[in-house]
C-alpha positions as CSV (number, residue, x, y, z in Angstrom):
1,M,160.3,36.5,114.4
2,K,157.8,38.0,116.8
3,Y,158.3,41.5,115.4
4,L,158.1,40.1,111.8
5,V,154.7,38.5,112.5
6,L,153.4,41.7,114.1
7,L,154.7,43.7,111.1
8,I,153.0,41.4,108.6
9,G,149.8,41.4,110.6
10,S,149.7,45.2,110.8
11,M,150.3,45.4,107.1
12,F,147.5,43.0,106.4
13,L,145.1,45.0,108.6
14,F,146.1,48.2,106.9
15,S,145.6,46.7,103.4
16,C,142.1,45.4,104.5
17,S,141.2,48.8,105.8
18,E,142.2,50.4,102.5
19,E,140.2,48.0,100.4
20,V,137.1,49.7,98.9
21,N,134.2,47.5,98.0
22,H,132.1,49.5,95.6
23,P,131.4,49.8,91.8
24,K,134.0,51.7,89.8
25,Q,133.5,55.4,89.9
26,G,132.6,57.1,86.6
27,L,130.0,57.0,83.9
28,Y,127.5,54.2,83.5
29,R,124.9,53.4,80.9
30,A,121.7,51.9,82.4
31,V,119.0,49.9,80.6
32,L,115.6,49.1,81.9
33,D,114.2,45.9,80.4
34,L,110.6,46.6,79.5
35,G,110.0,43.2,78.0
36,N,109.3,42.2,74.4
37,D,112.8,43.3,73.4
38,K,112.2,46.9,74.5
39,E,114.9,48.7,76.4
40,L,114.8,52.1,78.0
41,P,118.3,53.6,78.4
42,F,119.6,56.4,80.6
43,L,123.0,57.6,81.8
44,L,124.5,58.0,85.2
45,D,127.7,59.0,87.0
46,F,128.9,57.3,90.1
47,T,130.9,60.0,92.0
48,E,133.7,59.9,94.5
49,E,131.1,60.9,97.2
50,H,129.3,57.6,96.4
51,S,126.4,59.5,94.9
52,F,124.8,58.8,91.5
53,I,123.9,61.7,89.1
54,I,121.2,60.8,86.6
55,F,121.4,62.7,83.3
56,N,118.4,63.6,81.1
57,A,119.3,66.2,78.6
58,E,120.1,69.3,80.7
59,E,118.7,67.8,83.9
60,K,121.0,66.4,86.6
61,I,119.4,64.5,89.5
62,V,121.7,63.9,92.4
63,V,120.9,60.7,94.3
64,D,122.9,60.5,97.5
65,D,121.0,57.8,99.3
66,V,123.2,54.9,98.3
67,V,123.7,51.9,100.6
68,I,126.3,49.3,99.9
69,N,126.4,46.0,101.8
70,G,128.8,43.4,100.6
71,D,128.1,43.1,96.8
72,S,124.6,44.5,97.2
73,I,123.6,48.1,96.4
74,T,120.5,50.1,97.0
75,I,120.0,53.4,95.3
76,S,117.0,55.4,96.6
77,H,115.7,58.6,95.0
78,P,115.9,61.6,97.4
79,V,112.1,62.3,97.1
80,F,110.3,59.6,95.2
81,E,109.8,56.1,96.5
82,G,111.4,54.5,93.4
83,V,114.5,52.4,94.3
84,L,117.1,50.6,92.3
85,K,118.2,47.4,94.1
86,G,120.9,45.1,92.7
87,V,124.3,43.4,93.0
88,F,127.5,44.8,91.5
89,T,130.9,43.9,90.2
90,A,133.6,46.4,89.5
91,E,131.9,47.5,86.2
92,T,128.3,46.3,86.3
93,I,125.2,46.6,88.5
94,T,122.2,44.4,87.8
95,G,118.9,44.2,89.7
96,D,115.4,45.7,89.7
97,Y,113.8,49.1,89.7
98,I,111.0,48.9,92.3
99,K,108.0,51.0,93.2
100,P,106.8,49.2,96.3
101,S,103.4,50.9,96.8
102,L,102.4,50.1,93.2
103,N,104.0,46.6,93.2
104,R,105.9,47.5,90.0
105,V,109.3,45.8,89.2
106,V,111.4,46.5,86.2
107,P,114.8,44.6,85.7
108,F,117.8,46.8,84.9
109,E,121.5,46.5,84.1
110,M,124.2,49.2,84.3
111,T,127.5,49.0,82.5
112,F,130.5,51.1,83.2
113,G,131.8,53.3,80.4
114,N,131.2,56.5,78.5
115,F,128.5,55.1,76.2
116,P,125.9,57.0,74.2
117,R,122.3,56.8,75.5
118,F,121.1,55.1,72.4
119,K,123.5,53.0,70.4
120,T,123.2,53.2,66.6
121,D,125.3,53.2,63.4
122,V,122.5,54.6,61.3
123,K,122.8,58.2,60.3
124,P,119.6,60.4,60.5
125,N,117.8,61.3,57.3
126,K,114.9,63.2,59.0
127,Q,114.6,66.3,61.1
128,V,112.2,66.6,64.0
129,A,113.2,70.0,65.3
130,G,110.1,72.2,65.8
131,N,106.6,71.9,67.1
132,W,104.3,68.9,66.7
133,E,100.5,68.8,67.2
134,T,100.1,65.5,69.0
135,I,97.4,63.1,70.1
136,F,98.0,60.2,72.5
137,S,95.7,57.2,72.3
138,P,94.0,58.6,69.2
139,N,91.7,55.6,68.8
140,S,90.3,55.6,72.3
141,V,87.6,58.0,73.4
142,E,88.3,57.4,77.0
143,D,92.1,57.6,77.0
144,R,92.6,60.2,74.2
145,Y,94.4,63.4,75.1
146,I,96.3,66.1,73.3
147,A,99.8,67.4,73.6
148,K,102.4,69.6,72.0
149,G,105.8,68.2,71.1
150,T,108.7,70.6,71.0
151,F,112.1,69.3,69.9
152,N,115.6,70.5,69.1
153,Q,118.0,68.4,66.9
154,S,121.7,68.6,66.3
155,G,122.9,65.8,64.0
156,E,121.4,62.7,65.4
157,K,120.9,64.0,68.9
158,V,117.4,65.2,70.0
159,T,116.2,66.9,73.1
160,G,112.8,68.3,74.0
161,T,109.5,67.3,75.6
162,F,105.8,66.7,75.1
163,R,103.5,69.2,76.9
164,T,100.0,68.2,77.7
165,T,97.1,70.1,79.3
166,T,98.1,68.7,82.7
167,G,101.9,69.1,82.6
168,D,105.0,67.9,80.7
169,Y,107.0,64.7,80.2
170,R,110.0,66.5,81.5
171,Y,113.5,66.2,80.0
172,L,113.5,63.8,77.0
173,E,116.7,62.9,75.3
174,G,117.4,60.6,72.3
175,I,118.3,60.2,68.7
176,V,117.0,60.1,65.1
177,E,118.4,57.0,63.3
178,G,117.4,56.9,59.7
179,D,113.7,57.8,59.8
180,S,113.1,56.7,63.4
181,L,112.9,58.7,66.6
182,R,113.8,57.3,70.0
183,L,113.6,59.3,73.2
184,S,113.8,58.4,76.9
185,T,113.9,59.8,80.4
186,F,114.3,58.3,83.9
187,D,113.8,60.5,87.0
188,G,113.3,58.0,89.8
189,A,109.5,58.2,89.7
190,H,108.8,57.6,86.0
191,A,110.6,55.7,83.2
192,F,109.4,56.9,79.7
193,L,110.3,55.6,76.3
194,F,109.0,57.1,73.0
195,E,109.6,55.5,69.7
196,A,108.2,56.8,66.4
197,E,108.5,56.6,62.6
198,I,109.1,60.0,60.9
199,T,108.0,61.5,57.7
200,D,108.6,65.1,56.8
201,S,105.3,66.1,58.4
202,T,104.2,63.3,60.7
203,L,105.2,61.1,63.7
204,T,103.6,57.8,64.3
205,G,104.7,56.0,67.4
206,I,104.3,54.2,70.8
207,F,104.8,55.7,74.3
208,Y,106.0,53.2,77.0
209,S,105.6,54.1,80.7
210,G,107.9,51.5,82.4
211,N,106.7,48.0,81.7
212,H,103.1,48.5,82.9
213,W,101.6,50.8,80.2
214,K,101.9,51.7,76.6
215,E,99.9,53.7,74.1
216,S,100.1,54.9,70.6
217,F,100.5,58.5,69.5
218,V,100.4,60.5,66.3
219,A,101.7,64.0,65.5
220,K,101.9,66.4,62.7
221,R,104.1,69.5,62.2
222,N,102.4,72.6,63.2
223,E,104.6,75.5,64.2
224,N,101.6,77.6,65.3
225,Y,99.9,75.0,67.5
226,E,99.2,75.8,71.1
227,L,97.4,73.9,73.9
228,P,94.2,75.3,75.6
229,A,94.8,77.9,78.3
230,A,95.7,76.1,81.6
231,D,93.5,78.6,83.5
232,S,90.3,77.5,81.8
233,L,90.2,73.7,82.4
234,T,89.3,73.5,86.1
235,F,86.8,75.9,87.7
236,L,84.3,76.2,90.5
237,K,80.9,74.8,90.0
238,E,78.0,77.2,89.6
239,G,77.0,78.7,93.0
240,Y,80.5,78.5,94.5
241,D,83.0,81.3,94.9
242,K,85.1,79.6,97.6
243,I,86.7,76.2,98.4
244,A,86.7,74.5,101.7
245,F,88.6,71.6,103.2
246,S,89.9,70.2,106.5
247,F,92.8,67.7,106.3
248,P,95.6,66.7,108.8
249,D,99.1,67.9,108.6
250,T,102.1,65.5,109.2
251,E,101.6,65.9,113.0
252,G,98.0,65.0,112.9
253,N,96.7,68.5,113.4
254,M,93.6,69.4,111.3
255,V,94.1,72.4,109.1
256,S,91.4,74.4,107.3
257,L,91.2,77.6,105.3
258,E,89.1,78.9,108.2
259,D,92.2,78.8,110.4
260,E,93.6,82.2,111.6
261,Q,96.8,81.8,109.6
262,F,94.9,82.0,106.3
263,Q,92.5,84.8,107.2
264,N,92.8,88.1,105.1
265,K,95.7,86.7,103.1
266,V,96.4,85.6,99.6
267,V,96.5,81.8,99.7
268,I,97.9,79.4,97.0
269,V,96.4,75.9,97.4
270,Q,98.4,73.3,95.6
271,I,96.8,70.0,94.7
272,M,99.7,67.5,94.4
273,G,101.2,64.2,95.1
274,T,104.7,63.4,96.3
275,W,105.0,60.7,93.6
276,C,104.4,63.3,90.8
277,P,107.5,64.8,89.0
278,N,105.6,67.9,87.8
279,C,104.5,68.4,91.4
280,L,108.1,68.2,92.5
281,D,109.1,70.8,89.9
282,E,106.3,73.1,91.1
283,T,107.0,72.6,94.8
284,R,110.7,73.5,94.3
285,Y,109.6,76.7,92.5
286,Y,107.0,77.6,95.2
287,T,109.5,76.9,97.9
288,K,112.0,79.3,96.3
289,F,109.3,81.9,95.7
290,Y,108.1,81.7,99.3
291,N,111.6,82.0,100.7
292,D,112.6,84.8,98.4
293,N,109.4,86.8,98.9
294,K,108.6,86.9,102.6
295,N,105.2,88.5,103.0
296,D,102.9,88.4,106.0
297,D,99.9,88.5,103.6
298,L,100.9,85.4,101.6
299,E,100.4,81.7,102.5
300,F,100.8,78.4,100.6
301,V,99.3,75.1,101.5
302,S,99.6,71.8,99.7
303,L,97.0,69.0,99.6
304,A,98.8,65.7,99.1
305,F,96.9,62.8,97.3
306,E,99.0,59.7,97.9
307,Y,99.0,56.2,96.5
308,A,100.9,54.9,99.5
309,P,98.8,52.1,101.0
310,T,98.7,53.3,104.6
311,K,98.4,56.6,106.4
312,E,101.8,56.0,108.1
313,K,103.6,55.4,104.8
314,A,101.8,58.4,103.2
315,I,103.0,60.7,106.1
316,K,106.5,59.3,105.7
317,V,106.8,60.2,102.0
318,I,105.3,63.6,102.7
319,K,108.0,64.2,105.4
320,K,110.6,63.0,103.0
321,L,109.6,65.5,100.3
322,R,109.3,68.3,102.9
323,D,112.7,67.7,104.3
324,K,114.6,67.1,101.1
325,V,113.1,70.2,99.3
326,G,112.9,72.3,102.5
327,V,109.2,73.1,102.0
328,P,108.4,75.9,104.5
329,Y,104.6,75.7,104.3
330,P,102.1,73.0,105.4
331,I,101.6,69.8,103.4
332,L,98.3,68.1,104.3
333,L,97.4,64.5,103.8
334,A,94.2,64.7,101.7
335,Q,94.1,61.1,100.6
336,Y,96.1,57.9,100.8
337,G,95.7,54.5,99.2
338,S,94.9,56.0,95.8
339,S,95.9,58.9,93.5
340,S,92.5,58.6,91.8
341,K,91.4,62.0,90.4
342,Q,87.8,61.1,90.9
343,K,88.4,60.4,94.6
344,A,90.3,63.7,94.7
345,N,87.3,65.4,93.2
346,D,85.1,63.8,95.9
347,K,87.2,65.6,98.5
348,L,86.8,68.9,96.7
349,P,83.2,68.7,95.4
350,M,83.1,72.5,94.6
351,L,85.4,71.9,91.6
352,N,84.1,70.7,88.2
353,H,86.9,68.2,88.2
354,V,90.5,67.6,89.4
355,L,92.1,67.1,86.0
356,S,95.7,67.2,86.9
357,Y,98.3,66.8,89.6
358,P,99.4,69.5,90.2
359,T,96.6,72.1,90.2
360,S,97.0,75.4,91.9
361,I,94.1,77.5,93.3
362,F,94.6,81.2,93.8
363,I,92.6,82.7,96.6
364,D,92.4,86.4,97.3
365,K,92.4,88.2,100.7
366,K,88.6,88.0,100.8
367,G,88.7,84.2,100.5
368,E,87.4,84.1,97.0
369,V,88.9,81.9,94.3
370,R,90.3,84.1,91.6
371,K,92.1,81.6,89.3
372,I,92.7,77.8,89.0
373,H,95.7,76.8,87.1
374,T,95.9,73.2,85.8
375,G,99.2,71.4,85.5
376,F,102.7,72.9,85.5
377,N,105.1,73.7,82.8
378,G,108.4,72.6,84.3
379,P,112.0,73.6,83.5
380,A,112.1,71.1,80.6
381,T,109.6,73.3,78.7
382,G,112.1,76.2,78.5
383,E,110.3,79.4,77.5
384,K,107.0,78.1,78.7
385,Y,108.4,77.6,82.2
386,T,109.9,81.2,82.1
387,A,106.6,82.6,80.9
388,Y,104.6,80.8,83.7
389,I,106.9,82.2,86.4
390,T,106.5,85.7,85.0
391,E,102.7,85.3,84.9
392,F,102.6,83.8,88.4
393,E,104.6,86.5,90.0
394,A,102.7,89.2,88.3
395,F,99.3,87.8,89.3
396,V,100.3,87.1,92.9
397,G,101.6,90.7,93.1
398,E,98.3,92.0,92.0
399,L,96.4,90.0,94.6
400,L,98.8,91.1,97.3
401,N,98.3,94.8,96.4
402,E,94.5,94.5,96.8
403,E,93.0,95.6,100.0
404,S,91.9,93.0,102.6
405,I,88.6,93.0,104.5
406,K,90.2,93.9,107.8
């Protein structure tokens, strides 16, 4: 009897140790509740490694910071502060998408299964493939801005993006149902939903950014439309040929362009924020370029404008970005408590304005500003991304080949 009790006890302990308490592994469809019967869908995969992979068209975002405690689960983006917190059953996860520094909360629900991003039984009777000359907030002088929509369509499925003068809306994916267009993306920092009515030559719709912002947009077909040149939007004010700043790095050391490490070198100054998806795309590219093109005459430095409410939290998110991406150059804390472009401009008064995060300033070996590039065309823009890389590398090569003042 004694041995029987021990055997049963050991079997019980073994079975408990084998028990796994986590959501079912596989594909999920997630829906953010934007209120007023508006839902923003996106797709994920919960892997055997207990990571989530978020899908947006060709984009795959691996989220490996997943904490399970009882029936609670916390899913934190590897770089951005956005976090999904909820409770789970075997086939569902419900909770809130939270951005703590901005006090934003959006309810969500995830359901296990290989579901389409947008559910519909209505076949498309319109085509949106091609280029669209677009205006957001067309009736507002203050908020109005231009964009270029570029889309591909196969059957009902649509992919593409909107490019603005300051960057792109990254990987959008959706459908045409009847004469309506629906697109969405979720990247951990931003949750975007676009809905529009289609005619053969126009789009009329609403753009939702989470549950805190929405605006109208209109677009017309224009295969030859192009945005203004990104190198013409931000420039030095009259009387300036240089920029100057002094900001702390993550260890509290003040860094300036007057420092020895930047003297007689080509310097790329990146104005950015760790919360900004286009900045993340650009930072990944700059990191790769820097590592692949070691050159004693080239330096990068980033100026981070953070909305984190305290200096300590701002430093924390900068370190998180640096460590996750492997950024090999300094990231300085230029501002915290606000991502206001006006305040950013106050920190760099020699510029006519800071129009966009990111903005890159190209400085030659003599310390003179040779070009300022507004925004960044990320991988979602396809050929525009490729064209920018070609242009960037050629221009940096020209600057490196110039003589210094040594």
